[in-house]
C-alpha positions in Angstrom: -0.1 -0.2 -0.1 1.7 3.1 -1.1 0.5 6.7 0.7 1.3 10.4 0.0 3.2 11.6 3.1 1.5 14.7 4.0 -2.1 15.7 4.0 -2.3 19.1 4.8 -5.5 21.1 6.0 -6.4 24.6 5.7 -8.6 25.5 8.9 -11.9 27.6 8.3 -13.1 29.5 11.9 -15.0 29.2 13.9 -15.5 25.2 14.0 -12.8 22.9 13.0 -13.6 20.6 10.9 -11.3 18.6 8.6 -12.7 17.1 5.7 -10.8 15.4 2.6 -12.1 16.1 -0.5 -13.6 13.0 -2.1 -15.6 12.5 1.5 -17.7 16.0 0.4 -21.5 16.6 0.8 -23.6 14.6 -1.3 -24.4 17.6 -3.4 -20.8 17.5 -4.7 -18.8 14.6 -7.2 -16.7 12.5 -5.7 -13.3 14.9 -6.8 -15.1 18.1 -5.8 -13.4 19.9 -3.0 -15.7 22.4 -1.1 -14.9 24.4 2.2 -17.8 25.7 3.7 -18.0 28.3 6.3 -17.7 26.3 8.9 -15.6 24.0 7.4 -11.7 23.2 6.4 -10.3 20.5 3.8 -8.4 17.9 4.2 -5.5 16.8 1.1 -6.7 13.2 -0.1 -4.1 11.0 0.7 -5.8 7.5 -0.2 -4.4 5.0 -1.8 -2.2 5.8 -5.1 -3.0 2.4 -7.6 -0.3 2.1 -10.2 -0.7 1.9 -13.7 -1.0 -2.7 -13.5 -3.4 -2.3 -10.9 -6.3 -0.3 -12.9 -5.9 -1.6 -16.0 -4.8 -5.5 -15.7 -7.7 -8.2 -16.4 -9.2 -10.8 -14.0 -8.0 -14.1 -15.3 -9.0 -16.4 -12.8 -11.9 -18.4 -13.0 -15.0 -16.3 -11.5 -17.9 -17.6 -9.1 -21.1 -17.4 -11.4 -22.5 -14.0 -10.3 -26.6 -14.6 -8.8 -29.3 -12.0 -10.0 -31.4 -9.7 -7.8 -32.5 -11.1 -4.7 -36.0 -12.3 -5.0 -37.1 -10.0 -2.3 -34.9 -6.8 -2.5 -36.1 -3.4 -1.7 -33.7 -0.2 -1.7 -33.4 1.3 1.6 -35.3 4.7 1.3 -33.1 7.9 0.7 -32.8 9.7 3.3 -33.3 6.1 5.9 -31.5 7.3 9.5 -30.2 4.0 10.8 -29.6 2.8 14.3 -25.6 0.9 14.4 -26.0 -2.6 13.1 -29.2 -1.7 11.1 -28.4 -2.8 7.6 -29.2 -0.8 4.1 -29.9 -2.3 1.3 -28.3 -0.5 -2.5 -29.0 -0.9 -6.2 -26.1 1.1 -7.8 -25.2 1.3 -11.8 -22.2 1.4 -13.6 -22.3 0.8 -17.8 -23.0 -2.9 -17.5 -26.1 -2.3 -15.2 -27.2 -2.7 -11.5 -25.3 -4.4 -8.5 -27.1 -4.6 -5.3 -25.6 -4.6 -1.5 -26.2 -5.1 1.9 -23.8 -2.8 3.9 -24.6 -2.4 7.9 -22.9 0.2 10.1 -21.0 -1.9 12.6 -20.1 0.7 15.1 -16.5 2.4 16.4 -12.9 1.7 17.3 -10.3 3.2 18.7 -6.5 3.6 16.5 -3.4 5.5 18.2 -2.3 8.3 16.7 1.1 5.6 15.8 -0.8 4.3 13.8 -2.1 7.3 11.7 1.1 8.7 11.6 2.9 5.1 10.4 0.2 4.8 7.8 0.8 8.5 6.8 4.8 8.1 7.0 4.7 10.2 9.9 3.1 13.1 8.4 -0.3 14.3 9.2 0.0 18.4 9.2 -2.6 21.0 9.3 -1.3 24.1 7.2 -2.3 27.1 9.0 -2.3 25.4 12.4 1.3 24.9 13.9 -0.3 23.8 17.1 -3.2 21.7 15.9 -2.3 18.3 17.9 -4.4 14.9 16.2 -4.6 13.5 19.7 -8.0 11.2 19.0 -8.2 8.7 16.1 -11.3 7.0 15.7 -12.9 4.6 12.9 -16.2 4.2 11.8 -16.9 0.7 10.9 -19.1 -1.4 8.4 -20.1 -4.7 7.1 -20.9 -4.2 2.7 -21.8 -7.6 1.9 -22.4 -8.1 -2.5 -25.8 -10.1 -3.2 -26.3 -9.6 -6.9 -25.9 -8.4 -10.3 -28.3 -7.7 -13.7 -25.3 -8.9 -15.5 -23.3 -11.7 -16.2 -18.9 -10.6 -16.1 -17.8 -9.3 -12.3 -14.0 -9.0 -14.4 -16.7 -5.7 -15.9 -17.2 -4.2 -12.9 -13.6 -3.3 -12.2 -14.0 -1.7 -8.3 -16.2 -1.2 -5.5 -15.5 2.8 -6.1 -19.4 4.0 -6.5 -19.8 4.3 -2.6 -18.8 6.9 -1.1 -18.7 7.3 3.2 -18.8 10.2 5.5 -17.9 9.8 9.0 -20.9 12.9 10.7 -21.1 14.6 13.5 -24.9 14.1 15.4 -26.1 16.5 13.8 -25.7 14.5 10.3 -23.1 17.5 9.0 -19.4 16.0 7.9 -17.4 15.4 10.5 -13.7 15.4 10.4 -12.1 12.6 8.3 -8.8 11.2 6.2 -10.4 10.1 2.9 -9.3 6.0 2.7 -10.8 3.3 0.0 -12.6 0.7 0.9 -9.9 -2.0 0.5 -7.5 -0.3 2.5 -7.2 -2.1 5.9 -6.2 1.1 8.5 -9.4 1.3 9.4 -10.7 -2.3 8.7 -12.5 -4.2 12.1 -9.8 -6.0 13.9 -12.3 -9.4 13.8 -13.2 -8.6 9.8 -12.3 -9.2 6.4 -10.6 -6.2 4.1 -13.1 -5.4 1.4 -11.8 -5.8 -1.8 -10.7 -3.8 -4.5 -12.1 -5.4 -7.3 -16.0 -7.0 -7.4 -14.5 -9.3 -9.3 -12.6 -10.8 -5.8 -15.5 -10.5 -3.8 -17.6 -13.5 -2.9 -21.3 -13.2 -3.5 -23.2 -12.9 -0.3 -19.5 -12.7 1.5 -19.9 -10.5 4.3 -16.3 -8.2 3.9 -15.5 -4.9 6.4 -14.1 -1.5 5.8 -14.6 1.7 7.2 -13.5 5.4 7.1 -11.5 7.6 9.6 -12.3 10.8 11.8 -9.7 12.4 14.1 -9.4 15.3 16.4 -7.6 16.6 19.3 -8.5 16.8 23.6 -11.2 18.9 23.0 -13.1 15.6 20.9 -14.2 18.6 18.2 -15.4 17.6 14.8 -15.0 14.3 15.5 -17.4 12.1 14.0 -20.5 9.5 15.9 -22.2 8.4 12.8 -21.7 7.5 9.1 -23.5 8.8 5.9 -23.4 6.9 2.9 -24.3 7.6 -0.1 -23.4 5.1 -3.1 -23.7 6.5 -6.8 -27.9 6.4 -7.9 -29.2 3.9 -11.1 -30.0 6.6 -13.1 -26.3 7.9 -13.6 -27.3 11.4 -11.7 -24.8 10.8 -8.9 -24.2 10.3 -5.5 -27.8 11.4 -4.4 -28.9 8.1 -2.6 -28.1 9.0 1.1 -28.5 6.5 4.0 -27.4 7.7 7.4 -26.5 5.8 11.0 -26.1 6.6 14.8 
């Protein structure tokens, strides 16, 4: 896993909120960076994929893909769930819908030392050199691939259609450093890491992932919930939103 070494944030008073550029609110695209009056932006330090990783074809024999579950019902937009309750999503790419079950499972502590190791020893707030990260947490979830309306899993190359975001109790953005679901920093200690490619996933098997949130001794801006915004079936972007608290 190759990570860029430096995270930069620009703080905007009066409230400290650090948000990765790919973890913005649902009304922005996955690559947009938004800075509002009470938020700040952290340079995204997601895992860099090599050309080989992004272009390689799946050469192993793949399991037969199950179709949509007969009783499948997508979780309505705007649903708020408790940790442990599942949400169901139908998301699309150029090849057809894929069906998913996602369950936010809890919050796990990580150490500052673990964060520094993952970032190569540098986690920098650009205009607040006195800001000291003392709390690091991961909001974790399980993800299960239920089936699809296409035949070749190799065509559906990645699971990047999901946007995850740690949130505060009122549903607004929390401090975050956005990670790919397949990075292991926030994988629950007793869980199996989510593969980068759907072709590597076993239908019906439960994988685990998470999203990171952090703060100083005051605890300001540390996430207590999870927002999941998958790509919509009509191709209009990440308009669907489900929250867990």
